[in-house]
N, C-alpha and C positions, 0 to 999 in steps of 0.2 A: 502492499500498500504506500502510496506515495502521500509525505503531509506537507500542508502549505508552508510555505518558506516563514509564517508567521510562529509557526509553533516550535520554529528551530530555536536551541540553546540561546543562539548569539544574537538571539532576536532584537535584545535590547539595548545590545551592543554599537549592533548594525545602525539602529533606529537612532540613536543618540551621535553615532561618531558624523552621521549626513551634518550636523548643527557643527561640527567644528571643524579648523583649520585644515592646513597641509598638515599629513602625519600624524593624525589623531590630535595637535593641539590647540586648546579655544585662542584665538587671538585675545589679547586683553587690552585694555585702556586704546583700543581705535581713534587713529587721530584723522581730522580732516583738517586741511590748512585750507585759508579762504586769504583774498587780498582783496582787500577793501577800501578802495580811495587812498589814503596813504598810511594805511592800518595794515597790521597783519593780524589776523582772527584764527586761534585754536579751537576746534571742537573734538572737544575727547569724552569716547563713549566710557560712563564709572556707574553703570546701570544697579542701585541695589547699596549704592553708599549713602552715609548721611554727608551730610556737608562739613561737619565737626570729624570726620574722618579721613577728612581732604587736606594733604597740605603740600601749598607752592611757597617756591624759594628761589629767589635770583641771587647766581653768583660768578661770579668774573665772568660775564653772558653767557652763564647756563639758567634756562628754567628748568625747573625739577619740579614735577608732580609727582604726588607721591600719594597712595591711599592703604588705611589699614582696616582690614572688613573682619569682625569681630563675630563671631555666632551668639546669637542672643537664644537661652534655649526657657522657653515658660514651661510652667506648671504643666500644661494639656503637653506638653510637644515629650516631655518623659515617660509616656506612658506608651510605648508601640517602637516599634524597631525600623528604621531606614531598610528601605534595600538597597538603593541606589542614592547617592548625592551629588549632585553636578552645579551644587552655589559654592560659589571661591569666598571660599576665608583665609585671611592670610595678608601680605602683602604683597604691591605692585610699586612701580615708578619708571618711569620716562624723563628723559631729559633734552632739550631744545636749544642749540647754541640760537641765542635771539640777536646779541650782540655785545659787547661790553660799556657803550656808551650809555645805555637804558641803565634807568634807577626803578626800587619797588617802585616808586611816583606815575611811573609809563606805564605800569602793566595795572589792568585791569580785569578782574575777574569774578565770574558771575556762575553759581548751579543751577539748574533747574530741571526738574523733567531728568536726572541721570546722565545729564552733558554738562560738564565741564567747559563755559565760555571762555576763552583768555584772548584780549587782545591788549597788541601794542604798535607802535608807530614802528612805520620801515626802518626807514633811515635817520637815526639821531645822530647829528653830527656835533663832535665833541666841543666845549665850548672853548673858543681861540681867545686867548688875550688880547686884546687891543694896543696897535703900537702906540707906544707911546716914546715921550724923545725924550734921553739921558743929555742933560746937562751935564757938560762939560765944563771943570774949574779951572 
């Protein structure tokens, strides 16, 4: 008797692998980069994160976005056993070089509906000192 593939032992693995990226690795923090006028806009997918679990730092021209997602266990969840868990709990981070002339005040961030949006100017030139004449005595 031929058994349909739905009853195959690896059915759930095959079904969930369809949602994964290349080689079964689930892509994390997928990012779109847009050019809008004189600014760049990064849109980073971070679904399931709370705003206080996301951190952004600017150091030596590198913007680093990191997230720490912790598992929350309710009393109702304590009864029962998971057969499969696909939610990610742990740390993830990505870094983008955005230029050494930018400061934290130049970078604007907003988190809404699982998308972290970060805007910053394209090209900020370093402030050049005005030429001043030196008097010779």
